[in-house]
C-alpha positions, 0 to 999 in steps of 0.5 A: 499499499502506498502513501496515498492509498494509506491516507484514503484508507485512514479516511475511510475507516475514520468515516466508518467509526463516525457512522458506528458512533452515530449508531452507538449514540442512538442506542445509548439514548434508546437505553436511557429512555428505557431507564427513564421509564424504569425510574417512573415505575420504580417511583410508583412502586417505591422501589430503590433505584440501585438494584445490585443483583440486576447490575451484576446480571447486566455486567455478566451479560455484556462480558459474556456477549463480548466476542473481542477485540475488546476484552470482557473486562474492558466492556465491563468498565464501559458498561459500569459507566453506562449504568451509572448514567442510567441510574442517574436518569432513573433517579431523576424520573423517579423523583419527578 
């Protein structure tokens, strides 16, 4: 591969990542919408926002689902942050 081809390939790959990022943002926002609904229901039922057993299930599920190249522990770290934000929106909607 010559320099011109390499530069074109780099541009192509970056554009592909941008498209994947767009999909990820849409999916994360859809996940957050479900968390809002869950928060509303938990508020009505007077249930705690933090559900440690459910969180363990989710983290184990995403670790098991990862087929690489990201290692399961990397996926776990990413989802820990996603869950933190989901818990935040749940809390906000439960208190609304």
